[in-house]
C-alpha positions in Angstrom: 32.7 -17.3 27.0 31.8 -13.9 28.4 35.1 -12.5 27.4 34.6 -13.8 23.8 31.1 -12.1 23.7 32.6 -8.9 25.1 35.3 -8.8 22.4 32.7 -9.6 19.7 30.5 -6.8 21.0 33.4 -4.3 21.0 34.6 -5.4 17.6 31.2 -5.2 15.9 30.3 -1.9 17.7 33.5 -0.2 16.5 32.8 -1.4 12.9 29.2 -0.4 13.2 30.0 3.1 14.3 32.5 3.5 11.5 29.9 2.4 8.9 27.3 4.8 10.3 29.7 7.7 10.1 30.5 6.8 6.5 26.8 6.6 5.7 26.2 10.0 7.2 29.1 11.5 5.2 27.8 9.9 2.0 24.2 10.9 2.5 25.3 14.5 3.4 27.2 14.7 0.0 24.1 13.5 -1.8 22.0 16.2 -0.1 24.4 18.8 -1.4 23.8 17.8 -5.1 20.8 19.6 -6.8 18.8 16.4 -7.3 15.0 16.5 -7.3 13.6 14.8 -4.2 12.8 11.5 -6.0 16.2 11.2 -7.7 17.7 11.8 -4.3 15.6 9.0 -2.8 16.7 6.6 -5.5 20.4 7.5 -4.9 20.0 7.2 -1.2 18.3 3.9 -1.6 21.4 2.6 -3.5 23.8 4.1 -0.9 22.0 2.6 2.1 21.6 -0.7 0.3 25.4 -0.8 0.1 25.8 0.4 3.7 23.4 -2.4 4.9 25.3 -4.9 2.8 28.4 -3.9 4.8 26.4 -4.1 8.1 25.4 -7.7 7.3 29.0 -8.7 6.6 30.2 -7.0 9.8 27.4 -8.7 11.9 28.0 -12.1 10.1 24.4 -12.3 8.9 23.9 -14.4 5.8 20.9 -13.6 3.7 19.5 -16.1 1.1 17.3 -14.3 -1.5 14.8 -16.8 -2.9 12.7 -16.1 -5.9 10.5 -18.5 -7.9 8.2 -15.8 -9.4 8.1 -13.1 -12.1 10.2 -10.5 -10.3 12.3 -8.0 -12.3 14.8 -5.4 -11.0 13.6 -3.2 -13.9 10.2 -2.7 -12.4 9.0 -0.4 -9.5 7.6 -2.1 -6.5 5.5 -1.3 -3.4 7.4 -3.8 -1.2 5.5 -5.4 1.8 6.9 -7.9 4.3 6.2 -9.4 7.7 8.1 -7.6 10.5 9.8 -9.1 13.6 13.0 -7.1 14.1 15.0 -4.0 13.0 17.2 -6.6 11.3 14.4 -7.0 8.7 15.1 -3.4 7.6 18.8 -4.0 7.1 18.2 -7.2 5.1 15.6 -5.7 2.8 17.6 -2.5 2.2 20.7 -4.6 1.3 18.7 -6.6 -1.3 16.5 -3.9 -2.8 17.1 -0.2 -3.6 14.2 1.1 -1.6 13.0 3.7 0.9 10.9 2.9 3.9 7.7 4.2 5.3 8.2 4.8 8.9 6.4 6.7 11.8 6.9 10.3 12.9 7.6 8.8 16.3 10.6 7.1 14.9 11.8 10.3 13.3 12.0 11.8 16.8 14.3 9.1 18.2 17.9 9.8 18.8 20.2 8.4 16.0 17.5 6.1 14.6 15.6 9.2 13.5 18.6 10.8 11.9 19.4 7.6 10.0 15.8 7.4 8.8 15.9 11.0 7.5 19.3 10.5 5.8 18.1 7.4 4.1 15.2 9.2 2.5 12.4 7.6 4.5 8.8 8.7 4.0 7.3 9.6 7.4 3.6 9.1 8.3 1.5 9.5 11.4 -0.3 6.2 11.6 -2.3 7.2 14.6 -4.1 10.1 12.8 -6.3 9.0 9.9 -6.9 12.7 9.1 -3.3 13.2 8.0 -3.1 10.3 5.6 -4.7 12.4 2.8 -1.6 14.6 2.9 0.9 11.7 3.4 -0.3 9.2 0.8 0.5 11.5 -2.2 4.1 11.5 -1.0 4.2 7.7 -1.3 2.3 7.8 -4.6 4.7 10.4 -6.0 7.7 8.2 -5.1 6.2 5.2 -6.8 5.3 7.2 -9.9 8.9 8.4 -10.1 10.4 4.8 -10.1 11.3 4.8 -6.4 10.7 1.5 -4.7 8.9 2.0 -1.4 8.8 -0.6 1.5 5.8 -0.9 3.9 5.5 -3.1 6.9 1.7 -3.6 6.8 1.6 -4.9 10.4 2.8 -1.3 11.3 4.8 -2.7 14.2 6.9 -5.8 15.0 5.2 -9.0 15.7 6.4 -11.7 18.1 7.6 -14.0 15.2 5.1 -16.8 15.9 2.2 -15.0 14.2 1.3 -12.2 11.9 -0.5 -9.2 13.2 -3.5 -7.9 11.3 -2.4 -5.9 8.2 -3.4 -2.3 8.0 -5.2 -1.1 4.9 -4.8 2.7 5.2 -1.6 3.1 3.1 -2.4 0.4 0.5 -4.2 2.9 -1.7 -0.9 4.8 -2.3 0.0 2.4 -5.1 -3.2 3.0 -7.1 -2.8 4.8 -10.4 0.9 4.2 -10.4 3.0 1.9 -12.6 4.2 0.0 -9.5 3.3 -3.5 -8.6 2.9 -4.9 -5.0 5.8 -7.2 -4.1 5.1 -9.4 -1.0 8.1 -10.8 0.9 8.5 -13.4 3.6 11.4 -12.8 6.0 12.3 -16.1 7.8 15.1 -16.7 10.3 16.7 -20.0 9.7 19.9 -20.3 11.8 21.4 -18.6 14.8 24.9 -19.2 16.0 25.2 -22.1 13.4 22.3 -24.0 14.8 18.7 -24.2 13.5 16.5 -21.3 14.5 13.8 -22.2 17.1 10.7 -20.4 18.3 12.3 -19.2 21.5 15.0 -17.5 19.5 12.7 -14.7 18.4 13.3 -13.1 21.8 17.0 -12.9 20.9 16.6 -11.1 17.6 13.1 -9.5 17.8 12.0 -6.0 18.7 8.4 -6.5 20.0 6.3 -6.5 23.2 7.9 -3.4 24.8 11.5 -4.5 24.1 14.0 -1.7 24.3 16.2 -1.0 21.3 19.7 -0.9 23.1 19.5 -4.2 24.9 18.2 -6.0 21.8 20.9 -4.3 19.6 23.6 -5.5 22.1 22.2 -9.1 21.8 22.5 -8.8 18.1 26.1 -7.7 18.3 27.0 -10.6 20.5 25.6 -13.2 18.2 28.2 -15.3 16.4 26.1 -15.7 13.3 22.6 -15.5 11.8 21.1 -16.8 8.6 17.9 -15.5 7.1 15.8 -16.4 4.1 14.2 -13.5 2.2 11.7 -15.0 -0.1 10.1 -13.0 -3.0 6.5 -14.0 -3.4 4.1 -13.4 -6.3 4.0 -9.7 -7.3 0.8 -8.4 -8.6 -0.7 -5.3 -10.2 -3.2 -3.5 -7.9 -5.6 -2.8 -10.8 -9.3 -2.9 -9.9 -8.5 -3.5 -6.2 -9.5 -1.2 -3.4 -7.2 -0.8 -0.4 -9.0 -3.5 1.6 -8.8 -6.0 -1.3 -5.1 -5.2 -1.6 -4.6 -5.7 2.1 -6.4 -9.1 2.1 -4.5 -10.3 -1.0 -1.1 -9.3 0.5 -2.0 -10.9 3.8 -3.1 -14.1 2.1 0.1 -14.4 0.1 2.5 -13.7 3.0 0.6 -15.6 5.6 0.5 -18.8 3.5 4.3 -18.8 3.2 5.1 -17.5 6.6 2.9 -20.0 8.6 4.5 -22.9 6.7 7.8 -21.6 8.0 6.5 -21.4 11.5 5.4 -25.1 11.3 8.9 -26.0 10.0 10.7 -24.4 13.0 8.3 -25.9 15.5 9.3 -29.3 14.4 13.0 -28.7 15.1 
């Protein structure tokens, strides 16, 4: 069994390194072209969407996109989702042409920081309220120029069994733009061909002081993973202040996500 896991790790690691190198090469070529910064972000969103699709195939992660609402690929969205693992990012990028809002701290991390830069991420310093007045216009500009932007309103990964409080600070970026807010619920359904259970969040999660490398190795040694990504009711932010937006997004996501938690507790 250990030998099988080792070979699975080596196989996926080699493929993963190859995909990362291809993504860097593709992104480097895009940066050479004289696109304006928003056109570049749209193109990078498409490139990394395809790269993440390849990653999901290589890691044997199946994603079920579920939509029972008025969602249209022709619209621009400020996407918001619950957050448990770095896998969430790969899944959302593979399904939506979007750029992510991430922290300046992430930008400084080896390899992960370079990937964030090359994928067109918008960087913010969440710890300093004083800098938001300069950072929010960057998000607003992207949304006004038809670039989908994804925000994890918990601002960090939760433990999977509950949602952390949503932050309101960056909600106002969508005001006075044509974009709608698109809530998502990311729900892990199967792991290694069996039903996902509450204790499995420690296998796929990235929370509570977990280190990236050990958790990434766990991911590579998994045989398979199946995830539901459910599109919830999008809404226009008209006449809502940032706290009202936060409360409405939390209400939509929490109602769906806590039903999911009750489901996996029964298994």
